[in-house]
C-alpha positions as CSV (number, residue, x, y, z in Angstrom):
1,X,32.9,-56.1,33.3
2,X,34.6,-58.8,31.3
3,X,37.9,-57.1,32.1
4,X,37.7,-58.2,35.8
5,X,39.6,-61.4,35.2
6,X,42.6,-59.4,33.9
7,X,42.8,-57.4,37.1
8,X,42.6,-60.5,39.3
9,X,39.4,-59.2,40.9
10,X,35.9,-60.6,41.1
11,X,33.2,-58.8,39.3
12,X,31.6,-57.9,42.6
13,X,34.8,-56.3,43.9
14,X,35.3,-54.5,40.5
15,X,31.8,-53.0,40.8
16,X,32.4,-51.9,44.4
17,X,35.7,-50.2,43.2
18,X,33.9,-48.5,40.3
19,X,31.2,-47.2,42.7
20,X,33.8,-46.0,45.2
21,X,35.6,-44.2,42.3
22,X,32.4,-42.3,41.4
23,X,31.3,-44.2,38.3
24,X,28.2,-42.6,36.7
25,X,27.4,-45.4,34.2
26,X,28.3,-49.1,34.2
27,X,27.9,-51.2,31.1
28,X,27.4,-55.0,31.6
29,X,28.3,-57.3,28.8
30,X,27.1,-60.9,28.4
31,X,29.6,-63.4,27.1
32,X,28.9,-66.9,25.8
33,X,31.6,-68.7,27.8
34,X,33.3,-68.0,31.1
35,X,35.8,-70.9,31.8
36,X,37.2,-69.4,34.9
37,X,33.7,-69.2,36.5
38,X,33.0,-72.7,35.4
39,X,36.1,-74.0,37.3
40,X,35.1,-72.2,40.4
41,X,31.4,-73.1,40.4
42,X,31.2,-76.5,38.7
43,X,28.5,-77.7,41.1
44,X,26.1,-75.0,39.9
45,X,24.5,-75.4,36.4
46,X,26.0,-72.9,34.0
47,X,22.7,-71.0,33.3
48,X,22.1,-70.7,37.0
49,X,25.7,-69.4,37.6
50,X,25.1,-66.7,35.0
51,X,21.8,-65.6,36.6
52,X,23.5,-65.5,40.0
53,X,26.4,-63.3,38.6
54,X,23.9,-61.0,36.9
55,X,21.8,-60.8,40.1
56,X,24.9,-60.0,42.2
57,X,26.0,-57.2,39.8
58,X,22.6,-55.7,39.6
59,X,22.0,-55.9,43.3
60,X,25.2,-53.9,44.0
61,X,24.2,-51.2,41.5
62,X,20.5,-50.9,42.5
63,X,19.9,-47.6,44.3
64,X,23.4,-46.3,44.0
65,X,22.6,-43.5,41.5
66,X,24.5,-45.3,38.7
67,X,23.0,-45.8,35.3
68,X,23.2,-49.5,34.3
69,X,23.2,-50.8,30.7
70,X,23.3,-54.4,29.5
71,X,24.6,-55.3,26.1
72,X,23.4,-58.7,24.8
73,X,22.8,-60.7,21.7
74,X,19.3,-61.4,23.0
75,X,19.7,-65.2,22.9
76,X,19.5,-65.6,26.7
77,X,16.9,-62.8,27.3
78,X,14.1,-65.0,28.7
79,X,12.6,-66.3,31.9
80,X,14.4,-65.5,35.1
81,X,17.2,-63.6,33.4
82,X,14.8,-61.3,31.7
83,X,13.1,-60.6,35.0
84,X,16.4,-59.8,36.6
85,X,17.2,-57.3,33.8
86,X,13.8,-55.7,34.2
87,X,14.5,-55.0,37.9
88,X,18.0,-53.7,37.6
89,X,18.9,-52.1,34.3
90,X,18.0,-48.7,32.9
91,X,18.9,-49.6,29.3
92,X,19.0,-52.9,27.3
93,X,21.1,-52.9,24.1
94,X,20.5,-55.8,21.8
95,X,22.8,-56.5,18.9
96,X,20.7,-57.5,15.9
97,X,22.8,-56.6,12.8
98,X,20.2,-57.8,10.3
99,X,16.7,-57.2,9.0
100,X,16.2,-60.8,7.7
101,X,17.0,-64.3,9.0
102,X,19.4,-65.2,6.2
103,X,21.5,-62.1,6.7
104,X,21.5,-62.6,10.5
105,X,22.8,-66.2,10.0
106,X,25.5,-65.0,7.6
107,X,26.7,-62.3,9.9
108,X,26.3,-64.0,13.2
109,X,27.0,-67.6,12.2
110,X,23.9,-68.9,13.9
111,X,20.3,-69.4,12.8
112,X,18.7,-67.5,15.7
113,X,17.1,-64.4,14.2
114,X,13.5,-65.5,15.0
115,X,14.5,-66.5,18.5
116,X,16.2,-63.2,19.2
117,X,13.1,-61.3,17.9
118,X,10.8,-63.5,20.0
119,X,12.9,-62.8,23.1
120,X,13.0,-59.0,22.5
121,X,9.2,-59.0,21.8
122,X,8.5,-60.9,25.0
123,X,10.8,-58.6,27.0
124,X,9.2,-55.4,25.6
125,X,5.8,-56.7,26.6
126,X,7.0,-57.7,30.1
127,X,8.5,-54.3,30.8
128,X,5.1,-52.6,30.5
129,X,4.5,-53.8,34.1
130,X,7.7,-51.9,35.1
131,X,6.7,-48.5,33.7
132,X,8.5,-49.1,30.4
133,X,11.9,-49.4,32.0
134,X,14.4,-50.3,30.8
135,X,14.6,-48.6,27.5
136,X,15.4,-51.1,24.8
137,X,17.7,-50.3,21.8
138,X,18.7,-52.4,18.8
139,X,22.3,-52.0,17.7
140,X,23.4,-52.7,14.2
141,X,26.9,-52.8,12.9
142,X,26.6,-51.6,9.3
143,X,28.5,-53.7,6.7
144,X,28.1,-54.4,3.0
145,X,26.0,-57.4,3.9
146,X,23.3,-55.5,5.8
147,X,23.4,-52.0,4.6
148,X,20.3,-52.4,2.3
149,X,18.4,-53.9,5.2
150,X,18.6,-50.9,7.5
151,X,15.0,-49.8,6.6
152,X,13.8,-53.4,7.4
153,X,15.6,-53.2,10.7
154,X,13.9,-50.0,11.6
155,X,10.5,-51.6,10.7
156,X,11.3,-54.6,12.9
157,X,12.2,-52.3,15.8
158,X,8.9,-50.4,15.4
159,X,6.9,-53.7,15.2
160,X,8.6,-54.9,18.4
161,X,8.1,-51.6,20.3
162,X,11.8,-51.0,20.7
163,X,12.6,-47.4,21.7
164,X,15.7,-46.8,19.6
165,X,17.9,-48.1,16.8
166,X,21.6,-47.4,16.6
167,X,23.8,-48.0,13.6
168,X,27.6,-48.1,14.0
169,X,30.2,-48.7,11.4
170,X,32.4,-51.7,11.2
171,X,36.0,-50.8,12.0
172,X,38.3,-53.4,10.4
173,X,42.1,-53.4,11.1
174,X,43.1,-56.1,8.7
175,X,44.2,-58.4,11.5
176,X,41.2,-60.7,11.7
177,X,39.9,-58.6,14.6
């Protein structure tokens, strides 16, 4: 739903349009910074704005027969946001990309591997009260840096109680993308 700003629509209107068009599955992506939203809602703290946006999106999709998935880096998967996800998403995809903290920091540029694992662990435990919904998957982009860590990533997933692990290849176009 990050593309909404390019169409000049709000996310809520975009979701309504997708539902009217017969969408079967809608993927929600978290993004670290949304300057447009900050300008519109300066009076509301940033974390509260994000929770309100997520709640609005999930509220529109709930009960519409649409599969909802949320892709996240796991850093904000705690507290009220985690409870919102539990109530409105069928699948949670967490990008991990490493089986060890040093590789995570090297690939992601932030020392947050333990924090992400703690958030995923807490989330998996919380979802037991919701009949093990949503399903939780770890996503890994395989590169030369983390290829040898794939078995460790699978062990981490098993330890956390994650349902699935997906490995995708890095597609590099030589343009810094």
